[in-house]
Each structure stands twice: as structure tokens, then as C-alpha cells.
N, C-alpha and C positions, 0 to 999 in steps of 0.2 A: 308618369310609367307609358302616357302615348306615342310619347318619341322612341320609342323603343320599339315602334313599329318602321320605322326610317329605317333602320339596318337592315333591310331586303332591298332599298331604294338603287337604282343603277345613279351610277358619280359622273361627272361631277356633278353635284348636287342645288339645288336649288334650295333656297328657305319660303317654306313654303308658308302660307300666312300663321298656321297651328304650331309651326315649330321655332323658333327663335335661332337665331346662327349661331347659339353656342352648343343648343343641342342636335344640331347640325353636324359642328364640327367635332363633339362629342362621338356621333354614329360614323364620322369617317375616320377617326379613329380608331375605335373597336373594329372595323371591317377592315381597317389596314393590318392591324397586330393578324390578326386571323389567318392572312397569309404570310406570316414571319415563323420560320422553327426557331428555335435552339439547342443544343447542346442537352441527351437529354439527364446527363449529372450537373448542367445548372439550373434546374427549377429546381423548388420547394415543394410544398404542400398547391401554390397560388400562385395567379401568375403578380409582378410586383410592379404597375406604373408610378412612378414617380412625376410629381409636378412640381417646376422648381421656380422660383420666382415669385414678382408679384401677378398669382395667376389663382387669386382668392376664389371671383366666382366659378371656374371651372373646374375647381377644387370640391367647392362643394358640390356642383351641378353633380358630376364625376360618380363622388363618396355614394350619393344616394341613390341613382341606378347599379355602381358596381355591381352589388349582389346577384344582379341578376343577368350577367355577361358568366360566360365561359369560354375560355380561350382552348382548342386544344384536348376540352376533357376535362379540367382544372380551369376555378377557380379566379377571379381579376382582384386584386387588392390593389386599393391607391394609396400612396403615401403624401405628405407637404413635407418639401424637402425647401431648406433654408443657407443648404451648403454644399460642396457637390463630397466631401465628406460622406454625408448621411448617402452618395449612389450606390455605392457597395451593397452589391446584393439585390437590387432589379433588375429589372429585364428590359424595359422605358423610360424615356424620360420625355417630358415637355415640357419645352420652352416656349418663355413669350417671346412678342419681339422683342422688349426692353435689351433683351440678352444676343441681341442681333451681332450686336459688334463686338462682343467678346465669345460666340458661337468657333473659331478657331484656336481659339484658347480654352475653352471648353472641349471638344474635342481633342484636342493633344495630352489632357488632364485623365481624360476616358478612354484611350485609346488601348483597345486586346484587353479590355473588361466584360465585353459579348455584351453591351447597351444598346439597344439601337435609339439613334439620336433622330424625334421630333423637331423639327421647325418651325417657325410660325411666319410664314413671307423675307425667308432672309435672301442679302447679299450676295454673300459670303460663298456662292457655286461650291467652291473646292471641299469644304470639311460638311456638306450638306450628306445625312442618310434618304430620311421622308423631309421631305416640304411644305409643309401645305400654302397654299396663296390664292388668289382675288382678282383673275384672271376680268373679270366682268362684274359691275354694283350686282348683289342679289346672288352670285354664284359664287363655290369654290372646288378650287380640284388643288393636285397633291404634284410633286415632281419628284423620280424615285434615280439616287445616284444607287448602281445597284453595285459597284467597284466595294466602295465601302463598305459598305452593307455585308460583303461576301468578306473582305478582310475582320473584320470583328467574327468571324468565324460563323456567320447568324445566315440561315439556307431562308431563302426568297421564290415563292412561286410567280410560275408566266403567269398565273391567272389576275393576280393583283391588278393586271393594265386593264381586266375589265372593270374597276370600278371606276373608270377613267381618270387613272394616272396617265404620266408623261415618262419616256424612261431622256435623262439626262444623258447627252451627249460626251460620251468617257475622254472621244479624242480633242472635243474643244475644252474640257475642263484643264486635262492635262500641256493643252497650251494655255490659259488661261495662266495655268501654272508656271509655266517656262515665261511667261512675258511676266508676272507677275517677278520669278527668281531675276531675271536681267533689271528687270527696274529696280528690285533691293539693292544688287550687284549695282550699277551706274551708282543711286543716293547711297550705300555704303563707302563707293571710291568718291563721290562727292565732299561726304564728315573726312571722308580721310584728309582732301587735299585742304580739305577747311583746317584740320586738327595742324596742317601740315603749317598753315600762316598762320595759326594764334598762335603754336607753337616756337614761330619765329618772332613776333611778336612781342612773346613773351622774354624774350631771350634776347631781346633791342630793350625791353626795359628795362631788364635786368640789368644791360652792361649801363645802363644811363642813372639806374640806384648806382650801381658799382663807383659811375665817376661821379653821381651828389656827393655820393658817401667820401669821398677821395677831394671833393669839394668842402663839403666841410670838417674835417678833419683840418685840411688845411687854413680853412674859415681858424678852425681851435685854436692852431696856431698861431695865426696871423690876431686873432683875440687877445694870447698872450701875453704878443708883443704893443698889441694895439690897445691895453688895458681901458687907455684916455676916451675909443670908438667904441668898446663896447656895449656902453646905454644907448647909445646914438643907435647900432645895427638890430636894438636886442629884440626890439617888432619885430624886422624882417626876418628873423632865423624864426619866432615865432608865429610868425603867416610860412615860411617853409616849411615848419616840421608839420603845421593843421593841414596844408598838402601834402606835403610823403604822406601821413597816414589814411589820407584821405583814396591815394593812389592805391596806398597796400589792400586796403581794402577792398576795393575796384578788381585790382590781383588776387585777391582771394575767390570776389565771385565768383570771377571767370575762369580759374581755377575748378569750383562746384560744379561749374557747370557742365565742361570739359569730362569730368570724371563719370554726371552724368548720361552726357555724350555716350561714353568707352560700355558705358551697361549695357545704353541701348542699343548700340551693335553689337555686343556678346546677343543678345538676346534675339536678336535678328538673326546673327552666322545658326544660332543653334534650331530657329526656327527654319532658316533654307536649310539644314544640314537634317532634320527627322523629313522633310518635304524630298531633299535626294533618297533619301532611306527607302520611303513607301513605294517612288519611284520604282527604287530595281527594287524589290520586293515584288512587286506589282510585275517587273519583265520576266524573275526568276518563275513565276507564276506559270505565264504563259509557254517557260519552257517545256515548267514540267508538265502542264497538260498536254503539248505535242508531241512529250516519250511517251505518255498512254498513250493516249491514243495510236503512237506505232508500234507500240505492244500490243492491245489490243486488235490490228491488223493482223501481227504476226500470231497470235493466237488460234486466231480465225482461221489461219493458213494451216496450222498444224488441226485443228477441228478438218475439217473436210480432207487429208490428205489419215486421217484417224479413220473418219465414216466413210472412204475408199477402203482399208484396211479391213473393217468390217465386213462390210460387200465380198471381199475376196476369202476372209474366212465363212459367210453363211454359203456359201456356193460349196465351199470344200467340204460342209456339217452336212449338207445335203447331200452330194456324192454318196458322203457316209451312209448316210440314212439311207440313201439306195441299196447300197449292198446291205443293210442290216434285214431291208427288206426284201430283198431277196434267199437273204438266208435261212429268215421263217419260214420261207414257203416252199425252203428246199426240204426245212426238218420238217415242219406237215407231210410235203408228201411221203418224208420219208417214214412217218407216222403213219399213216394210212395204207404201208405198205406194209407195215409189220405187223400190222392188226392185220390182213390181207393173209398175209406167210403165217398168220396166229390160225385163225378161221377153218384156211381149208389143212393144217395139221389137228387141229383143232376135230376137223371130217374123217380127216385119215384114221387116228390114235381110235375114235369111237367107231371107224371098220374092223379095227386089229382086235378088241375090246368084245366084240361081240363075237369075232371068230373064233377066237382065243381064249377055251375055257378051261385049261389048264388050273389046277390048282398050284404050282407051281412060280405061275408066272401071277397069282393074283396079287401081292405084296409091290411086285414092280409094279404092276400097272397102276394099284393106287396110289404107291408114291409118285407116280411120273402123274399120274391124273391131279395129284395135289396142290405138285410144282406148277399145273395150268395153269391149277384155279386162281393159286394168285399172280399170277402172269396176266391171267385173265381178270382177273379184280383189278391189278392196275392198268391193264390196258382204255381197262371203262370206266376208269376213270381218267384214264389221259384224254379218251376220245372224248371225255367229258369236258374237258379241258378247257379241248380244242377250239371249240368256240370265244370261247373264252377269252380266251390269248387273242385269240386270231383280231377279238373289238379292240383288247388293250394297248395291242399296237398298232389297227387302224386309227384310232383316233388320233393319237402325236403325230403317227403321217400324214396325216391329215389336216391337224393342227402346222404343221414344219412345212409344207406346199403352198397353203394358202400365206401366212409370215410372208417365207419368202418370195412370192410372185409379190407380194404386197412390196418389200421393202428394194427389190428390181424396179417398181413402177416407179416407189416416191426416189430411188435414189436417181433414175433416170431424170426426174423432174428438179431435182434440188442440186444436183451436182455442179448442172452448164450454168445456172443464173443464177448459185450461190454468191459467187466471186462479188457482182454486181449488185445484186441484192445489198451489199452489207456498206458498199460503200455509199449507195443512197442515206442506209442513217445515219446520222449524226453522232456523237458520241453518248449523250444521256440515251438517249432514244438504240442505239446498242447493246450497251451495258442492259439495260431495259429490256431489250430482247430475249439476250441469253438467262438473266433472271426467270423472265417466264418457260425459258424452254424449263430451265433446273427446278421450277415449284412442279413442273409436270410430271416430271419424272419422278423426285421427292413423293409425291402420292401414290401408294400401293394402292391404295383400299380398293375395294371390290363392292362399289353400290347396287344395290337393287333396282327394277328397269322403275318402280316405283319410287325410291328416295332419289334416280339423275330428275325421275318427272318434279320429286316439289324444286331440287335444286336448280331445273330450270325456269321453272314458274318466278322464283326467288331472283337468281340473277335476272333475268327477263323485267321484273319487276322495279330494278335497281337502276335498270338500265334504260329506262322508260321514261327518264326527265329528260335521259340528253341526248338521245337517240330511241327515238320511237319511233324513227320507220327499220329499223335491223336490231330491233331488241331482240327478237324471237331465235333472228340469226345467229345474232353474236352469243347468247347462251347456248345452240345446241352445241356451236362449236365447243368456246369455255370448258362444257360436263366433256364432250367429246376428248377431249385434251389433261379433262381427270381438274380440272380447277372448280372446284365444287360453291368456293367462296371467296372473299376479303376479294371481289374487280377491282377497288379503286386503286388499286399501286399502278394496272394497265389499264387507267384513262387514258393516259398521254398516246400509249399505242394505237388503242379504236377509237382516237380522236386523230387519228392519221389520215392526212389527206390518202396517202393509200392503206390502210386500214387491212381490206382484204386480202393483199398480197403478203403484209408481214403476217395475219392469221395463219393463212394458206402456208408460207413456210415454215410458221411456229410448229403446225400441227403435226407438216408431214413429217417435219424434226422431230419430233418426241414422238411417233409412231414408229418409225425407225427402228426407234433405240428397245420398245416397247414387245413389238414383234422378234426381234436379236432376242430376248431372253423371255417369249414362248416359245422361240424354239431351241433354248438351253434345255427349257426344264420340260419339253416334249421328247426331245433325245435324251434328257435322262430317267423318262420315265419304260422308254421304250426299250432302254437299255437293259434297266430294272426286270420289265419282264421275260425278256431272252434268257438272263443269265439266271434268275429262278426257274425257268424249263430247262434249259441247259442242266441244271443242278441235278430238279428231281428228275428230268427223263435218265442220267449217264446211270448208265448199271456198273457192279461190280460183280464177275462171277466168281470168284476168289471165295468171296460173302467173309471175307479175315476179318475178326473185330479189330477196331480200332478209337483209337478217341475222337467222341461225339460232341458237335456242338447245337445241344438242344434247342438254345433257343434259335440260331441261327438253322437250323430245319422247320422250325414252326415258324418261323416270317416269311420261308421261299415261300409251304404252301398255300400263307395266306396272301401272297403275292397273287400266288395261280389263284384264288379266288377272289380277288379284290374288286372282280365283276361283278360278283354275287353281292358281296359285302355292302357296296358304297351307295347299293339305293336306298336300304332302311336295317343294316345290322350295324350295333356298334361294339365293337371290339375292344374292349380293357386287356390291357396284357402286364404281367406279376409278373416281373422275374426280379424277386429277389432273393435267386442267385444262378451260378452257372455250373453246375454241381458236375464231378470229375465223371463219366460215364466213357465202359468199354462197349462196344459191339456196332453193329452195322449200320450205317446212316441211311444207305438204301431204305433194308426195311424197318427203320423208324419210321424214316418219313413216309411211307404207306399206313404205318399207325395212324400217323396224326392226322392224312387225307381220308383216311378210312370215316374216322371221330368229330372232324369239322363238317364231313361233307354230310355227313347224319346228321350233326346238330343245324345244319343249315336250312337240309333239308323241312326238320321238324320245324325250323320257327317260320316255313316258310321265306325263307330270306327277308323276317322283318322281326327284330326284337333285339337280348341284349346278350353277348358273349363276350365270356369273361375265362382267361389260359392265364393262369398259376404257374410257375416254377418255384420249388421250397427246397430245403433240402433239412434234415432231420435226422440224427447220428449219421449213420453207416446210410442211412435211405435217402434215394429223391425222389419226389414227387410231382407229375406234371399233370395236371388238372384242369378241365373244360366243364365249364357249365354256361348250361346256357335254359334261358325262360320261356324256351315253347312251351308245347301246352303236357305235356310227357312222358313215359312210357306205360299203355294200362298197366294194371297187377296180372292180369293172366298172362298177360304176352313174357312178362318179365322172367320168368324162367327158363322161357328160350333161347331170349336175345343171343346167346353164343353158340346157339343151336347152328350146324351145319346147313345151310340151304334153307333156312327158315327167313320168309320176310311178309312184310304189311305191307308193303307195296306194291303197284301196280303191276299188272306184266309187261316186262322190257323196263323197268325205270332202275330193276337193282336184283341180288346175284343169290341174296339172302345168307353170302361166304366173307363179308368185309371184316364183320366182327369174331367170326367165329378165325381164318386168318389172325387179326390183330392179335388175341390172345395167345396164338400157338409163338407168335414173335419175342408177344412179351416175356412167353415162358420159356422159349431158348434164351430169354438173355436174361435170364432164373427171378425176373418177374413176375409182378400180378398187374391183371388189369382186370377191374372191377365198376359199380356202380351201382349209386343212388337216383331213384326217381319218385316224381310228386308232382300232378300240374302245378306248374308254373315255375320248375327244377327239375333241371336234370343234372347231375352229377359223372362225367366217368375221370375214373382217378388209376393213373398206372403209375408202379412203385420199380424203382429200379435200385438194383443195386450201388453204391460208389466206387467206383476203384483207389482202391490206396495209393497203387506208385503215379508217376507223373508221368 
């Protein structure tokens, strides 16, 4: 088993003293097979290697070590073949030198079966796939006829040449085939001329035989008339009959030879036709490859135009977002103006209340004060949301600005030199380059910094054996492109002479697509926040009851509080039903705001908040449950009392829950709560409307 170490030696191999020529040959065959790829659907649980003909010693030696070999992750099975009929279902056929004279016939019988034929010092190069030869005494090497291998549907890695093999010149083989065809044609014409000459001789001999038959008939007639001379000439006739029989025998033998030559000529014509068919198929393949190259060039041109169109769309989206930012700033200024007007009006009303002591105006004053308090509570909640909303809008705007600047820089870099860059890439590398970009864009996983560092280390270790000087640099670029594993498919690009330029283009093209996605996400987020703020701040002066969408109202409030929620609050929504409720959307939104705001403050923006919407009979139930510290028992009786608050000065007015209860009672409903440490539940009960 020591000769297995020979598998790692470079080729061509020399027979070391501790290894026999047979063991060296087995190592070479095994290394060659590892660089050949068969279609997946043609491989069973193991790869099968067949040894044909008088190769018993090679069969026994290969059989003894085959269990230690693996080909592309599968085992290797060795079979002894006594006929080509047994070759069905194998992947590799090894021929001895004694079969070289039959190599053309064997290759013709096994054509299009997907079998790799390994010959031994063959002299017929046209039929060769892999040919082992011995350039010097004690040396072993091999030749590759790539066109015959590809014609069988197999794929051969260019790295096989690292084993020391040489490529056969396909043009020379074609020329040799053409010369052989011309020689065969010349021989065929000569044989046709010989056959014509032989046919002429046969016709002449047949004419002679006819004349002789006539002479014999005349002689017989003369014998009838000359009975007296019959006895004298009887011996002469017997001699002539013997001569005629010998000539007939000779004619029969010549006829058989002519038939055999005709059969040989037919076989030669069939071989010539097969060779011409193979040449035509190879010419068609070359034409198809040219067509594919033209289509890929057209695809690249189309993708360049698409990138330019995306750049124009991005500029339009950026202008739209600047408009949205200006609109948001205008809304913020409007809110501050309203708040100042409210403060001025509150001050004026307080002065009027102090001066007006008459009892008849007391009820009107209380009513106005109540309305002002409701508005004050709403504006106070809105004021608390301004900073959060501004942060929620500024975050996507910053992401949009950064992404758009990066896209413009990448476009300026890639658009000018992209066509020239693709022209420099070969057909296979061009397709592999596009596959790398697609792989980068398909990966949407967001790894943490620790996970990315682990991926960088793993990729760097994998590349260290082949690119030790650039392993860390290449690992950084691949991880930035979100290629976290399976680096082997991209090795042809990484080993290319212009690998730096290739990776730079791939990184920038993938980054353009990712930044475009970031802009779309940020635009959607900013639009959602602006819409929620617009919905919340809308004032319905008529106070008319209409159909209320409870789920939409709660979602709007949660959107405005997203900045506080995202830092540690886990919100669970259980919208089992969406009841048909008639009411004032603005007032109910203020109720949801007061309850959610109190829950977040109680939990200090960390904990669980569960919101449930259900319907039972003719009543709808909206429940808000948090896992905060709970409401103390001595405070619970005063929760709905006006101006009562346990918060520090300036943090609350104490009228939020009082206003919420009056709004719910105005809707003919009920607001209640239960509280204990770790669980506070506020329940809103509203009647369900029977109309549509």
C-alpha cells in the first residue's frame, strides 16, 4: 500500500526504486480520472473502471488497492472485461498494447456511450482519448485528445495538464484523418479498377468456356458420326474434362476472393462515412459556440443599459425623498406653531377664567377647559413623538444619501470600462464572472461581525495553499460580496492574471444592486412613517361617527412609537377579528395612544406588550397587556381621576386615562383594567354595529 503515496507526485513520473512500473501506471491512471467529470445521471453509487483483454497483472494490482481510492466523493470499482458487450455501464476502459490494432474499431463500437478510453502507447491518434506512452526508459507520460473526450459528453479540467500531460494538436489529427481518407479513397479506386479488370478477364474466360462448350458439342456430334475414332480420342477428352474442372475451381476461388474484397470495401466506405459525420458534428459545435458568444455579448450590452436605467430611477427617487423630507420639516414647523398657539390660547383662557367669576359662565368655562385639556393631551403626546418621528425619518434619509452616493461612484467607475473589461474575458470565464455576481446577489443573509470574521478565517485558510500572499485580501473581498463559503467554483477567476480587476468589477456591480435595494427599503420606511403621522394628526372637526378600522388605528400608533419599541419591546399582535365599529377615528386613536404610551413608560421601553382584538356577541374587546411592574394597589382607585399622576413634574398631565374613559363612554363602551406585578391589562369594550 506504500505506492499510494505516489498519487501526490508531479508527472511525468519516473519509476522510483521502491515502486514497480505497474504501480506507477496505476497511480497515473487514478490521477487522470480525478480530472474527468461525467454527467451526474450516468454515475451509480461507484465509478467503474474496466480492464479489457490480456491485462491480468494490472487487474489484480488495481483490484487490491481500489478500496482506498475515491473519485469525486464516490468509490472506485474494478472489473475484468472479456468482451466489449460487458463495457456497458462503466465509466473508464483501460486497453492493453495488444489491442492497439483494434483501437479504431473499439472506439467506433463505444461511440456516444460516455466511456473514457485509456490506451497504452497507441499509434492510431485519431481514435485516442487518453494515451499513455513512454518517452524515455523509466519515464511515463500521457497524451490528451480533448475533442474525442468532449464528443463523449465528458468534461476535462484544464488542470490535468499539471500532471505533465500534453494536448494533441486537433488540427494535425484532422489533417492526418483527411490524408487517411484520401489514401483510403485512392485504394478504393485502385481496387475498383482491379475488380473491373478481373471482371473483364472473367467475361473473357466465360466466352472461352462457351466456345469450348460449342466445340465439345461439335466434337460429340463428330463422335456420333465417327464411332470408329471414339476409342482413340476418349483419353484426350478425359484430359480436357479434367482441365475444365480445374479451371472451374479456379474461377470459383477467384469469385469468393472478389466477394471478400467487396465486403472489405463496404466496411471501408462505412468508416469513411462515420469519420465525415464526426467532422461535420465538430464543425457544427464550433458554429454553436460562436453563436453563444454572440448571444452573451448581446446580454452584456442589455445589462449595461439596465444599469444606466436604474441609475436614472435612483436619481428620481432621491429627488422624491428630498421632497418628502421638506414636507416632513414643514409638518414639524406646523406642529410647533399649533403648540405655541395652544399655549397662548391657554394663557388667555386662564386669565379670562380668573376675571370671570359669574356662576352662569362656570359650566361653559369647564366645558372649554375640558376640550382644551383633551387637545393639550393630544398635542403633548404628539410633541413627545416629534423627536421619535424625526429620528425614524432621518435614519432612512441617511441610508438613501449614502447608498445613492456609492451607486454614483460605482457607476462612474464601471460604465466606462465595462464593455472593454468583458471583451478581455474568455467565454467560460465570462459566464463564471456573471455566475459569481448572481451568487453574491442571491445571498440575503445578514451575518454578525463575529460570523463574518469566522467566514474570513475559513476562506483565508482555504486559499492559503494556492494563493498564500493574497489569501487574506481575497477573503475580505469575498465576504464583503456575501460569498461566505464554497470558494472552489471561483478559483479560475481568483487564479487569473487580472484577478484584482475581475474582483473589483464583481464587487462594485453587486454593490450597485444592494444599494438600490437599500434605497427601496428606506423609501418605503420613510413613506410609512409620514403616512402614519399624517393619519394621526388629521383632525375631524365634525366628530361624526363612521366606520372605524381598529387594526389600522393601532398599527398607526405603533408605527409612530417604533423608535421606542425597537430598542427592547417585543410587541405581539393577535387580531383574531376586525369588528364593525361606529365611532370617531381621531378620538379612538387618542385612546390607543394613551394606553400604549403608559405601557411603554411603565416597562421603561423593555418588555412584552401584547395587543388582542376579539369579538364576543355584540361587543368588541380590545386588550393591551404588558409585563411591567404593575400599578400599586393604593394607586389603582385613582387611575381614572383627573389630574392625578405618579410621574415626575413635566412628564405627564394626569388626564390621559380620564379623557380615554370619557371617550369610550361617549362611544357607549367601557374602559377597565386589572393589575398585579408583572401583568397589567387594560380592556376596551365597544358595541358592535349591526349595519353595513
